[in-house]
Backbone bond lengths (Angstrom), bond angles and torsions (degrees), N, CA, C in turn:
res aa  C-N    CA-C-N  psi(-1)  N-CA   C-N-CA  omega(-1)  CA-C   N-CA-C  phi
1 M - - - 1.461 - - 1.535 111.87 -
2 I 1.331 116.02 -40.64 1.466 120.13 178.89 1.516 110.68 -63.27
3 E 1.343 116.41 -38.54 1.466 119.91 178.66 1.521 111.07 -64.28
4 I 1.332 116.53 -38.53 1.466 120.47 178.73 1.525 110.33 -65.78
5 L 1.351 116.43 -42.77 1.462 120.67 -178.97 1.523 111.66 -61.76
6 F 1.343 116.02 -49.89 1.461 119.78 -175.15 1.525 112.85 -85.87
7 G 1.325 116.97 -23.00 1.449 119.13 -178.22 1.512 115.20 -90.68
8 G 1.346 117.34 -21.28 1.452 118.57 -177.25 1.505 115.13 -132.05
9 V 1.344 118.05 -42.36 1.463 120.69 -172.41 1.530 111.60 -80.31
10 L 1.332 117.23 -54.89 1.464 120.23 -175.86 1.531 113.82 -61.04
11 P 1.346 119.69 -41.34 1.472 118.35 178.51 1.522 113.75 -59.13
12 I 1.349 116.58 -35.74 1.463 120.03 178.54 1.523 110.47 -75.40
13 F 1.332 116.78 -41.65 1.459 121.68 -179.83 1.524 111.71 -65.34
14 A 1.331 117.19 -28.57 1.470 121.47 -172.24 1.523 112.60 -60.64
15 I 1.343 118.08 -35.22 1.463 119.23 -176.91 1.521 111.25 -66.53
16 G 1.330 117.18 -34.23 1.462 120.08 175.07 1.514 111.39 -68.31
17 A 1.334 116.38 -39.27 1.461 120.31 178.03 1.522 111.33 -64.89
18 I 1.329 116.52 -36.75 1.470 120.19 177.38 1.522 110.08 -65.25
19 G 1.337 116.76 -42.96 1.458 119.77 176.94 1.515 111.66 -60.40
20 F 1.330 116.64 -40.80 1.471 121.40 177.74 1.526 110.32 -61.51
21 W 1.311 116.93 -44.52 1.470 120.72 -178.65 1.522 111.19 -65.35
22 F 1.351 116.82 -44.82 1.462 120.22 178.29 1.525 111.33 -62.03
23 G 1.341 115.78 -36.63 1.459 119.12 176.93 1.514 112.04 -64.42
24 R 1.315 116.20 -42.55 1.464 120.65 177.57 1.516 111.79 -63.20
25 Q 1.327 116.02 -34.63 1.462 120.27 -179.47 1.529 112.67 -78.71
26 G 1.317 117.74 -8.30 1.454 121.45 179.43 1.515 114.54 82.87
27 L 1.331 117.64 9.24 1.459 120.60 179.69 1.523 111.67 -76.58
28 F 1.338 116.62 -26.97 1.460 122.71 175.82 1.521 108.17 -131.27
29 D 1.335 116.41 143.93 1.463 120.27 179.40 1.528 110.19 -124.17
30 L 1.338 115.99 -174.78 1.459 120.54 -176.50 1.526 112.54 -63.90
31 A 1.329 116.60 -34.98 1.464 119.18 179.46 1.525 110.70 -64.25
32 M 1.334 116.46 -40.80 1.462 120.02 177.71 1.520 111.06 -66.98
33 A 1.333 116.02 -41.59 1.460 119.67 177.91 1.520 110.78 -62.58
34 S 1.324 117.17 -38.81 1.463 121.20 178.94 1.523 111.02 -63.15
35 A 1.342 116.69 -40.62 1.466 120.38 179.19 1.528 110.81 -64.94
36 I 1.328 116.26 -41.65 1.465 120.24 177.49 1.521 110.17 -63.06
37 N 1.335 116.06 -43.02 1.459 120.33 -179.76 1.517 112.61 -63.21
38 R 1.321 116.84 -36.29 1.461 119.91 179.16 1.524 110.61 -64.39
39 F 1.345 116.47 -40.44 1.461 119.73 176.05 1.520 110.22 -62.31
40 V 1.323 116.58 -44.15 1.465 120.91 -179.49 1.528 110.38 -62.03
41 F 1.333 116.05 -46.57 1.463 120.70 -174.89 1.521 112.00 -68.06
42 Y 1.348 116.95 -44.22 1.455 120.57 -172.32 1.528 113.91 -89.36
43 V 1.334 118.04 -20.69 1.463 119.93 -173.78 1.536 112.39 -124.19
44 A 1.325 116.40 -58.35 1.466 119.77 -169.10 1.532 112.67 -70.93
45 I 1.339 117.01 -48.63 1.469 119.09 -178.95 1.530 112.09 -64.00
46 P 1.348 120.23 -43.76 1.469 117.97 175.12 1.524 113.21 -57.92
47 A 1.340 117.31 -39.85 1.467 120.04 178.53 1.523 110.64 -65.44
48 L 1.331 116.14 -43.27 1.463 120.10 179.09 1.524 111.12 -63.88
49 G 1.331 117.12 -46.80 1.458 120.57 -179.13 1.512 112.36 -64.28
50 L 1.334 116.58 -40.47 1.459 120.51 -179.49 1.522 110.71 -63.22
51 R 1.337 117.02 -44.99 1.464 119.82 -179.29 1.527 111.52 -67.66
52 L 1.331 116.17 -38.28 1.463 119.38 178.79 1.523 111.28 -59.06
53 L 1.328 115.92 -45.30 1.459 119.66 -176.53 1.526 112.27 -74.49
54 I 1.327 116.61 -35.29 1.463 119.18 177.93 1.528 110.57 -62.24
55 R 1.321 115.50 -38.31 1.466 120.79 -177.14 1.532 112.82 -93.45
56 A 1.336 117.16 -4.38 1.465 120.18 -175.13 1.522 111.05 -69.43
57 P 1.326 117.01 134.14 1.469 120.69 176.17 1.524 110.85 -79.89
58 M 1.321 116.47 85.83 1.465 121.11 -174.23 1.531 112.31 -58.27
59 D 1.318 116.36 -32.30 1.455 119.16 -178.67 1.528 112.56 -70.18
60 E 1.355 116.16 -12.75 1.464 120.01 178.69 1.528 112.41 -96.20
61 F 1.332 117.53 -4.93 1.457 120.30 178.51 1.527 109.63 -65.20
62 N 1.312 115.40 144.07 1.459 122.05 -177.39 1.531 108.97 -111.45
63 P 1.331 118.15 98.98 1.473 120.14 -178.01 1.521 113.07 -58.11
64 L 1.318 117.16 -35.74 1.461 120.70 179.41 1.524 110.89 -65.01
65 L 1.322 116.00 -42.00 1.461 121.11 177.86 1.523 110.55 -63.76
66 Q 1.329 116.98 -44.11 1.464 120.98 179.26 1.527 111.20 -63.95
67 A 1.311 116.74 -43.11 1.463 120.35 -179.68 1.523 110.82 -63.41
68 G 1.325 116.43 -41.82 1.460 119.66 179.05 1.513 112.24 -63.29
69 F 1.335 116.04 -43.13 1.470 118.55 -179.75 1.522 111.24 -70.45
70 L 1.321 117.13 -37.18 1.464 120.27 176.74 1.518 110.50 -59.21
71 A 1.324 117.17 -38.73 1.464 120.59 178.47 1.526 111.04 -60.92
72 T 1.330 117.12 -40.23 1.470 119.53 178.36 1.529 110.76 -67.03
73 E 1.316 117.02 -37.14 1.461 120.62 179.61 1.530 111.14 -65.53
74 I 1.321 116.20 -40.28 1.459 120.10 179.19 1.520 110.78 -64.71
75 V 1.326 116.71 -41.35 1.467 120.71 178.33 1.529 110.29 -62.78
76 V 1.321 117.24 -45.59 1.469 121.16 179.61 1.526 110.52 -64.26
77 Y 1.316 116.98 -44.55 1.473 122.39 -179.73 1.530 109.60 -57.42
78 A 1.328 116.55 -52.10 1.465 120.83 -177.23 1.527 111.61 -65.48
79 S 1.324 117.02 -40.93 1.464 120.56 -178.96 1.523 111.73 -64.23
80 V 1.320 116.55 -44.42 1.460 120.11 179.81 1.526 110.58 -66.50
81 F 1.316 117.44 -38.13 1.468 119.85 177.08 1.520 110.58 -59.69
82 V 1.327 117.37 -47.59 1.465 121.12 -178.62 1.524 110.71 -64.52
83 I 1.332 117.42 -44.58 1.470 120.91 -179.88 1.521 110.68 -62.67
84 S 1.317 116.89 -45.44 1.470 120.72 -177.82 1.523 111.53 -67.41
85 R 1.325 115.97 -44.05 1.471 120.40 -173.93 1.523 112.02 -73.18
86 Y 1.343 117.16 -42.47 1.458 119.42 -169.76 1.528 114.04 -105.76
87 L 1.335 118.21 -24.44 1.457 120.05 177.38 1.522 111.43 -91.42
88 F 1.347 116.34 -43.41 1.457 120.41 -178.50 1.524 113.09 -101.35
89 K 1.338 117.39 0.62 1.471 123.27 171.90 1.527 113.75 60.51
90 T 1.324 117.84 37.28 1.459 119.71 173.59 1.524 109.03 -76.53
91 D 1.323 116.49 165.77 1.463 117.32 174.75 1.526 109.32 -78.73
92 T 1.317 116.39 170.12 1.457 121.28 -171.93 1.520 112.26 -63.64
93 K 1.334 117.62 -42.82 1.460 120.26 -178.32 1.519 111.54 -63.10
94 E 1.332 116.79 -44.16 1.459 119.61 179.33 1.521 110.57 -64.83
95 A 1.335 117.44 -40.22 1.464 120.77 179.57 1.526 110.90 -62.49
96 I 1.328 117.66 -37.80 1.462 121.36 177.86 1.521 110.49 -62.74
97 L 1.334 116.35 -45.61 1.461 119.70 -177.91 1.526 111.93 -72.07
98 L 1.315 117.43 -31.04 1.463 119.50 173.79 1.525 110.62 -65.28
99 G 1.337 116.08 -39.56 1.455 119.84 175.12 1.516 111.76 -62.24
100 L 1.334 116.35 -41.80 1.461 120.64 178.28 1.522 110.80 -63.92
101 A 1.331 117.06 -41.00 1.466 120.82 -178.38 1.518 111.32 -59.42
102 C 1.340 117.08 -37.85 1.464 120.21 -178.52 1.523 112.57 -82.14
103 A 1.320 117.27 -30.64 1.465 120.08 -178.82 1.526 111.89 -83.21
104 L 1.347 116.24 -39.39 1.467 121.52 -176.58 1.524 108.45 -100.48
105 T 1.309 117.53 99.90 1.459 121.54 -173.88 1.528 111.13 -81.83
106 N 1.319 114.71 177.96 1.467 120.59 176.16 1.530 110.15 -83.94
107 H 1.347 116.21 55.84 1.456 117.46 -175.88 1.516 113.56 -74.49
108 I 1.329 118.01 -39.68 1.460 119.00 -176.40 1.533 111.81 -74.11
109 L 1.330 117.51 -28.24 1.462 121.00 -176.31 1.523 112.98 -102.69
110 F 1.318 118.17 -16.74 1.455 120.83 -173.06 1.530 111.10 -124.12
111 V 1.325 117.02 -56.92 1.465 120.57 -175.93 1.524 111.14 -69.95
112 L 1.339 117.25 -44.21 1.462 120.28 -175.33 1.526 112.63 -59.76
113 P 1.344 119.27 -49.21 1.475 117.34 177.67 1.524 113.58 -64.17
114 I 1.340 117.37 -33.36 1.459 119.90 177.45 1.527 110.09 -66.84
115 A 1.333 116.88 -46.87 1.465 120.65 -179.95 1.527 111.32 -63.38
116 T 1.337 116.88 -38.10 1.461 120.36 178.11 1.518 110.99 -64.51
117 A 1.344 115.73 -41.91 1.464 119.87 179.16 1.520 111.97 -65.28
118 L 1.329 116.64 -35.40 1.462 120.63 -175.97 1.531 113.03 -84.80
119 F 1.349 116.28 -42.88 1.458 120.07 -169.99 1.523 114.15 -116.90
120 G 1.337 118.24 -9.73 1.453 121.02 -177.00 1.520 112.13 87.24
121 E 1.332 116.61 164.57 1.461 121.50 -175.18 1.525 112.40 -65.08
122 T 1.320 117.83 -27.88 1.456 120.13 -176.01 1.526 112.68 -68.48
123 A 1.342 117.12 -19.11 1.467 120.37 -177.21 1.517 112.82 -97.20
124 T 1.331 117.29 4.68 1.462 120.13 -173.69 1.525 113.41 -99.18
125 A 1.323 118.51 5.56 1.472 120.91 -178.34 1.526 112.38 -56.19
126 P 1.348 120.48 -44.25 1.472 118.96 177.98 1.523 112.89 -61.54
127 I 1.328 117.17 -34.95 1.470 120.33 179.52 1.519 109.97 -69.29
128 V 1.332 116.77 -44.40 1.463 120.67 177.91 1.524 110.63 -59.97
129 A 1.327 116.79 -39.68 1.463 120.95 179.89 1.526 110.93 -63.20
130 I 1.329 116.72 -43.08 1.465 120.29 -179.10 1.523 110.70 -72.21
131 I 1.329 117.96 -36.28 1.465 120.58 175.37 1.521 110.14 -58.39
132 T 1.326 116.17 -46.32 1.462 120.97 178.91 1.524 110.94 -59.43
133 M 1.311 115.95 -48.24 1.465 121.45 -179.60 1.525 111.48 -61.20
134 D 1.325 117.06 -43.61 1.461 121.09 -176.38 1.522 112.38 -66.45
135 I 1.320 116.82 -42.32 1.457 119.62 -179.05 1.525 110.69 -66.36
136 I 1.324 115.90 -42.23 1.462 119.53 -178.16 1.530 111.80 -69.67
137 L 1.328 117.38 -40.74 1.468 120.80 -173.66 1.535 112.54 -96.59
138 L 1.328 117.74 -62.12 1.466 120.40 -173.15 1.519 112.60 -70.05
139 F 1.327 116.32 -52.87 1.456 119.40 -176.42 1.524 111.46 -65.75
140 S 1.326 116.68 -49.02 1.461 119.77 -179.09 1.530 111.09 -63.71
141 G 1.336 116.95 -41.34 1.463 120.11 178.83 1.519 112.21 -61.79
142 T 1.335 116.43 -42.58 1.464 120.18 178.19 1.517 110.98 -66.39
143 L 1.325 116.33 -41.37 1.462 120.29 179.29 1.518 111.30 -61.94
144 I 1.321 117.55 -40.25 1.460 121.31 177.27 1.528 110.22 -62.62
145 A 1.336 116.62 -44.43 1.462 120.77 179.45 1.525 111.13 -61.99
146 M 1.335 116.97 -42.76 1.465 120.16 179.67 1.523 111.42 -65.77
147 E 1.321 116.36 -38.54 1.465 120.11 178.79 1.526 110.81 -64.03
148 F 1.321 117.04 -44.22 1.456 120.67 179.03 1.526 111.02 -63.06
149 M 1.331 117.33 -44.64 1.459 121.10 -178.44 1.519 112.09 -68.69
150 S 1.330 116.90 -35.83 1.464 120.56 -178.14 1.519 112.39 -77.46
151 S 1.332 115.81 -27.86 1.468 119.31 -179.07 1.512 112.71 -95.74
152 G 1.334 116.03 7.65 1.459 119.47 179.55 1.504 113.05 66.48
153 G 1.337 116.39 34.68 1.470 119.86 179.72 1.504 112.40 84.54
154 G 1.357 116.54 44.70 1.450 120.85 178.62 1.516 111.89 -62.59
155 S 1.311 116.06 168.03 1.456 120.63 -176.56 1.523 110.77 -66.78
156 I 1.321 115.12 153.53 1.456 120.59 178.90 1.527 110.72 -62.41
157 S 1.322 116.83 -38.78 1.465 120.17 -179.62 1.523 111.41 -63.00
158 H 1.351 116.41 -36.78 1.462 120.02 178.72 1.527 110.51 -65.94
159 V 1.325 115.83 -45.47 1.468 120.31 -179.31 1.524 110.34 -65.17
160 L 1.329 116.80 -45.94 1.457 119.88 179.83 1.525 111.26 -64.72
161 G 1.322 116.50 -31.35 1.456 119.93 176.14 1.516 111.91 -63.32
162 K 1.335 116.64 -40.08 1.457 120.50 178.25 1.527 110.72 -70.69
163 I 1.337 116.72 -37.79 1.458 120.20 177.97 1.523 110.23 -62.61
164 S 1.330 115.70 -40.18 1.471 119.75 -176.10 1.515 112.89 -67.97
165 K 1.341 117.22 -13.48 1.462 121.11 178.91 1.522 112.48 -101.21
166 N 1.326 116.55 6.85 1.455 121.05 -179.23 1.530 109.04 -79.36
167 P 1.343 118.56 115.59 1.479 120.48 -174.06 1.528 114.90 -57.35
168 P 1.351 120.66 -46.29 1.466 118.13 179.18 1.532 112.98 -61.28
169 I 1.334 116.67 -40.12 1.460 119.45 -179.90 1.529 110.57 -68.10
170 L 1.323 116.52 -38.36 1.463 119.83 176.79 1.525 110.81 -62.00
171 S 1.330 116.11 -41.60 1.468 119.29 -179.78 1.521 110.93 -66.20
172 I 1.340 116.92 -36.58 1.457 120.45 177.62 1.526 110.30 -64.38
173 A 1.329 116.13 -46.11 1.467 120.19 -179.51 1.524 110.88 -62.48
174 L 1.339 116.32 -43.62 1.461 119.71 -179.91 1.522 110.84 -66.63
175 G 1.328 116.43 -42.25 1.458 119.60 179.56 1.506 112.39 -63.18
176 L 1.341 116.67 -41.20 1.455 120.67 177.60 1.529 110.86 -62.24
177 A 1.326 116.01 -43.80 1.466 120.15 -179.35 1.524 111.02 -62.38
178 I 1.332 116.46 -45.79 1.470 119.99 -179.21 1.525 110.90 -63.82
179 S 1.341 115.50 -41.45 1.463 119.65 -178.39 1.523 111.60 -67.48
180 L 1.334 116.95 -43.30 1.461 120.34 -178.37 1.520 111.90 -68.50
181 I 1.332 116.38 -36.50 1.468 119.83 179.15 1.519 110.94 -73.84
182 G 1.350 114.60 -29.13 1.463 119.02 -179.94 1.512 113.73 88.07
183 L 1.334 117.74 24.22 1.458 120.73 178.74 1.521 110.65 -71.71
184 K 1.298 116.41 147.23 1.462 122.44 177.18 1.524 108.24 -103.60
185 V 1.326 116.33 121.05 1.461 120.35 -177.92 1.519 109.78 -81.67
186 P 1.330 117.53 151.19 1.467 120.39 177.83 1.531 111.34 -61.60
187 Q 1.313 115.87 151.31 1.456 121.06 -179.89 1.520 111.58 -60.55
188 S 1.337 116.25 -37.80 1.466 119.89 -178.98 1.526 110.99 -63.64
189 L 1.345 117.69 -38.31 1.463 120.82 177.98 1.520 110.51 -67.85
190 D 1.323 117.58 -40.09 1.460 120.75 179.00 1.524 110.83 -63.20
191 V 1.321 117.03 -39.45 1.476 120.53 177.71 1.518 110.18 -63.45
192 F 1.331 116.57 -43.51 1.473 119.98 178.84 1.522 111.18 -62.18
193 L 1.325 117.27 -46.31 1.458 121.15 -178.66 1.526 111.14 -63.73
194 E 1.334 116.63 -41.27 1.465 119.96 179.12 1.520 111.04 -65.40
195 F 1.326 116.73 -44.79 1.462 121.43 -178.48 1.529 111.54 -65.16
196 T 1.327 116.36 -44.31 1.464 120.92 -178.32 1.522 111.33 -74.06
197 G 1.322 116.55 -43.93 1.454 120.01 -178.64 1.511 113.31 -64.83
198 A 1.323 117.31 -27.04 1.465 120.31 179.91 1.519 112.02 -64.39
199 A 1.333 117.15 -19.94 1.466 120.73 -179.93 1.523 112.50 -81.16
200 A 1.331 117.55 -14.23 1.465 120.13 -172.87 1.516 112.70 -61.86
201 A 1.321 117.36 -55.02 1.471 120.62 -174.81 1.524 112.72 -63.15
202 P 1.342 119.99 -53.79 1.469 118.54 -178.35 1.516 113.66 -63.14
203 C 1.328 117.07 -39.77 1.467 119.69 -179.71 1.522 111.30 -66.84
204 A 1.339 116.49 -43.95 1.461 120.18 -178.37 1.530 111.07 -66.35
205 L 1.316 117.29 -43.35 1.456 120.22 179.86 1.520 111.40 -67.55
206 F 1.318 117.55 -37.31 1.465 121.29 176.60 1.526 110.40 -63.89
207 A 1.331 116.70 -46.20 1.465 120.77 179.07 1.521 111.22 -64.36
208 M 1.339 116.97 -39.09 1.456 119.89 178.99 1.520 110.96 -63.82
209 G 1.329 116.86 -37.47 1.455 120.24 176.38 1.516 112.08 -61.31
210 I 1.333 115.97 -40.28 1.465 120.34 177.29 1.519 110.76 -63.36
211 V 1.325 115.86 -47.11 1.466 120.62 -178.96 1.524 111.16 -60.79
212 L 1.312 116.62 -43.98 1.463 120.23 179.92 1.524 111.81 -64.15
213 S 1.312 117.33 -32.57 1.463 120.16 179.33 1.517 112.25 -71.08
214 Q 1.331 116.65 -19.48 1.457 121.64 -177.26 1.522 112.82 -104.83
215 S 1.341 118.18 8.43 1.460 120.68 -174.85 1.517 111.52 -62.84
216 Q 1.336 115.86 149.74 1.455 121.93 -176.45 1.523 111.33 -77.61
217 P 1.340 116.98 156.71 1.471 120.46 179.82 1.528 111.29 -60.23
218 Q 1.329 115.06 144.54 1.464 121.15 179.62 1.527 110.19 -75.74
219 Q 1.323 116.98 135.16 1.449 121.06 179.60 1.523 111.42 -81.41
220 A 1.315 115.57 157.64 1.463 121.16 -179.39 1.530 110.28 -59.96
221 G 1.326 115.67 142.94 1.448 121.03 179.23 1.511 114.45 88.09
222 R 1.341 117.41 -8.32 1.463 121.27 -178.78 1.524 112.21 -119.86
223 A 1.315 117.44 6.57 1.459 120.35 -174.64 1.528 112.16 -62.55
224 Y 1.343 116.80 -33.37 1.458 119.68 -177.50 1.518 113.16 -87.46
225 L 1.325 118.16 -7.27 1.453 120.44 -178.51 1.533 112.30 -63.56
226 P 1.332 120.69 -53.87 1.468 119.13 179.60 1.525 113.16 -64.60
227 V 1.331 117.21 -32.36 1.463 120.23 176.66 1.528 110.03 -64.01
228 T 1.323 116.14 -42.94 1.464 121.07 178.16 1.517 110.80 -62.72
229 L 1.323 117.11 -43.34 1.463 121.00 -179.92 1.524 111.02 -63.51
230 A 1.322 116.76 -43.84 1.465 120.39 179.79 1.529 110.71 -62.81
231 A 1.335 117.01 -39.59 1.467 120.88 179.32 1.522 110.75 -65.13
232 I 1.327 117.00 -42.48 1.463 120.53 178.44 1.524 110.00 -62.52
233 K 1.331 115.72 -43.38 1.466 119.37 -176.97 1.517 112.33 -67.21
234 L 1.326 118.17 -43.14 1.458 121.38 -172.04 1.525 114.38 -92.09
235 L 1.335 117.69 -19.49 1.455 120.67 -177.69 1.532 112.48 -113.85
236 I 1.333 115.89 -54.11 1.465 120.13 -175.89 1.524 111.62 -69.72
237 H 1.332 116.60 -46.48 1.467 119.04 -177.53 1.529 112.43 -62.49
238 P 1.343 120.01 -48.24 1.472 118.32 177.10 1.525 113.17 -60.11
239 A 1.337 116.96 -40.52 1.468 119.89 179.33 1.523 110.71 -63.37
240 L 1.329 116.26 -42.15 1.461 120.60 179.04 1.525 110.98 -65.72
241 A 1.338 116.18 -41.23 1.462 120.37 179.45 1.529 110.77 -64.89
242 W 1.312 116.98 -42.02 1.466 120.07 178.80 1.533 110.71 -62.22
243 L 1.332 115.53 -43.93 1.458 120.00 179.54 1.525 111.00 -63.21
244 M 1.321 115.78 -44.45 1.464 120.49 -177.05 1.524 111.34 -66.64
245 L 1.342 116.67 -45.53 1.457 120.32 -171.48 1.522 113.33 -81.68
246 T 1.313 117.66 -40.10 1.468 119.74 -174.66 1.524 113.02 -90.61
247 V 1.326 116.96 -33.09 1.460 119.97 -177.06 1.528 111.82 -92.91
248 L 1.336 116.47 -53.37 1.458 119.29 -175.69 1.520 112.82 -80.42
249 F 1.363 116.90 -39.29 1.463 119.95 -176.40 1.524 112.55 -100.50
250 D 1.334 117.33 -11.40 1.468 122.87 174.54 1.530 111.80 52.32
251 T 1.340 116.91 48.75 1.457 120.84 177.54 1.521 110.44 -82.03
252 T 1.331 116.13 159.53 1.464 121.09 -178.45 1.523 110.31 -74.81
253 S 1.317 116.74 157.72 1.467 121.35 -178.61 1.517 111.63 -65.44
254 S 1.340 118.11 -34.46 1.464 120.95 179.96 1.519 111.68 -65.93
255 A 1.325 117.17 -32.20 1.460 121.14 178.12 1.517 111.06 -83.74
256 T 1.324 117.28 -28.08 1.462 120.93 -176.18 1.522 112.61 -76.77
257 A 1.339 118.50 -36.64 1.464 122.17 -173.17 1.531 113.12 -56.15
258 P 1.349 120.29 -50.78 1.470 118.84 179.35 1.531 112.83 -62.43
259 V 1.339 116.18 -36.06 1.463 119.82 179.73 1.526 110.55 -70.42
260 M 1.314 117.75 -37.08 1.455 120.95 176.33 1.522 111.19 -63.59
261 M 1.330 117.50 -30.71 1.470 120.45 175.09 1.526 110.56 -63.55
262 I 1.337 116.41 -36.50 1.461 119.81 177.62 1.524 110.04 -66.93
263 A 1.324 116.61 -44.95 1.464 120.38 -179.79 1.521 111.37 -62.30
264 A 1.347 117.06 -32.02 1.461 121.78 -177.37 1.521 112.92 -91.06
265 A 1.329 117.69 5.38 1.463 122.01 -177.49 1.524 111.19 -82.08
266 P 1.346 117.44 164.46 1.470 120.43 -178.58 1.522 112.78 -70.79
267 C 1.313 115.63 167.46 1.463 122.27 176.81 1.523 110.38 -56.28
268 G 1.315 116.28 145.74 1.456 121.47 -174.03 1.521 114.13 -75.74
269 A 1.333 115.51 135.70 1.461 121.32 -178.99 1.525 112.61 -75.08
270 M 1.342 117.64 -17.60 1.459 119.46 -178.76 1.522 111.61 -62.73
271 A 1.333 116.78 -30.37 1.463 119.50 176.37 1.520 110.81 -64.09
272 F 1.315 116.46 -35.82 1.464 120.72 177.29 1.523 110.92 -65.50
273 V 1.328 116.02 -41.54 1.471 120.61 178.06 1.524 110.35 -60.72
274 L 1.329 117.19 -44.41 1.461 120.72 178.94 1.522 111.31 -65.73
275 A 1.332 117.05 -38.33 1.467 120.35 179.09 1.516 110.97 -60.83
276 L 1.326 117.10 -43.45 1.470 120.27 177.06 1.519 111.10 -64.23
277 N 1.328 116.07 -40.46 1.461 120.66 -177.51 1.526 111.83 -64.90
278 Y 1.347 116.58 -37.98 1.462 120.21 -177.22 1.534 112.67 -101.53
279 Q 1.335 115.62 14.00 1.475 122.40 174.78 1.536 111.72 55.76
280 I 1.315 115.25 48.71 1.463 122.99 176.13 1.512 108.13 -107.08
281 R 1.315 117.79 143.76 1.456 120.56 -175.71 1.528 110.60 -58.24
282 V 1.329 115.07 143.61 1.462 119.94 -170.56 1.528 113.11 -119.99
283 D 1.336 118.59 2.81 1.460 119.41 -174.18 1.523 112.00 -61.90
284 A 1.331 118.56 -45.43 1.461 121.15 -178.66 1.530 111.01 -69.79
285 I 1.334 116.95 -41.23 1.461 120.60 179.34 1.517 110.49 -62.71
286 A 1.336 117.06 -45.48 1.462 121.17 -178.65 1.519 111.38 -61.62
287 R 1.312 116.68 -44.56 1.463 119.60 -179.28 1.529 111.86 -69.97
288 A 1.319 117.21 -35.91 1.464 119.62 176.98 1.525 110.34 -62.96
289 I 1.323 116.83 -40.28 1.463 120.79 177.07 1.523 110.15 -64.34
290 L 1.330 116.94 -43.46 1.472 121.05 -179.32 1.527 110.69 -63.96
291 Y 1.331 117.15 -51.78 1.465 120.24 -177.32 1.530 111.45 -62.54
292 S 1.331 115.86 -43.87 1.468 118.65 -178.05 1.530 111.36 -71.59
293 S 1.328 117.75 -29.08 1.471 120.14 176.78 1.519 110.55 -65.49
294 I 1.327 116.38 -41.95 1.469 120.06 177.66 1.525 110.17 -66.59
295 G 1.327 116.70 -47.14 1.460 120.29 -179.36 1.512 113.59 -65.26
296 S 1.343 116.73 -27.82 1.461 119.86 -177.49 1.523 112.25 -70.91
297 L 1.336 118.06 -14.70 1.459 119.22 173.72 1.527 110.12 -56.75
298 L 1.323 116.04 -36.66 1.454 120.85 178.54 1.526 111.68 -84.96
299 T 1.328 117.46 -46.29 1.467 119.61 -173.08 1.530 112.26 -68.80
300 I 1.341 117.98 -39.39 1.462 119.58 178.21 1.518 110.28 -67.98
301 T 1.327 116.02 -38.69 1.462 119.84 177.91 1.525 110.35 -60.86
302 L 1.330 117.09 -44.60 1.463 120.92 178.54 1.521 111.26 -64.48
303 A 1.347 116.39 -42.73 1.467 119.95 -179.49 1.522 111.26 -64.76
304 A 1.333 116.63 -39.99 1.462 120.35 -178.74 1.522 112.93 -68.99
305 S 1.334 116.29 -22.14 1.464 120.12 -178.36 1.520 113.04 -89.52
306 L 1.357 117.04 -0.18 1.460 120.02 -179.07 1.537 111.27 -64.12
């Protein structure tokens, strides 16, 4: 367990901690973090996602495993929405994004590099499969809901038009098409995608550290909200995933371990990006990401050692 913590988890976590420290020192601010995030969103993540899917062994994907994990994500999403909306009295948009933050973890930017460092690329197929599923279903579904709510019930064609211009989703669609057809990409393109995509995780985690260091003070009556979210993400979700996958779906331990790392990962930063984009308050989301990121040092280490 100690080898996993120091050999895989802490080295990846450290870049976010460095960003947090630099933010506290005033060397980087929110404007700089926003610029870094724009590069990650528009360039690095699409390159990373495209290469992952092009190289993904689709024939090794386990639909039963994906369905079981999706069920746990839906339960967590709905539970957090109800708790946030009706117990802590958040507005509907914030409750939706809080649900997304707990259901959609930092798997592509946090879990994937850790799993690759620990187990190698050949063991990451279940993670790639869940990343694909989450972006297509959870992220896109939430984005559609936010677009409808923000536009006062705009037309479906307008919303779908905006979705179709989303770079990460476009890269996922293109990667899926190339992989399913079986096309072989040129070596020069693969080198570009590998080189560019490698910047996604460190840049995003560094920028997230800066953003978290600049988060606004928590208002009265909401202090326990991020703590509750972090507890659900790091304790309830892994327990639910273990129950679903090992007891109900009877999956093997080799297939369960990478997926359990996803369940034990911190709250997803993509919800924070959407909150900024739609001008929704971010104090609870930011703190939930911070608290769960610290706690995930232990939970991911435990999950990886299963």
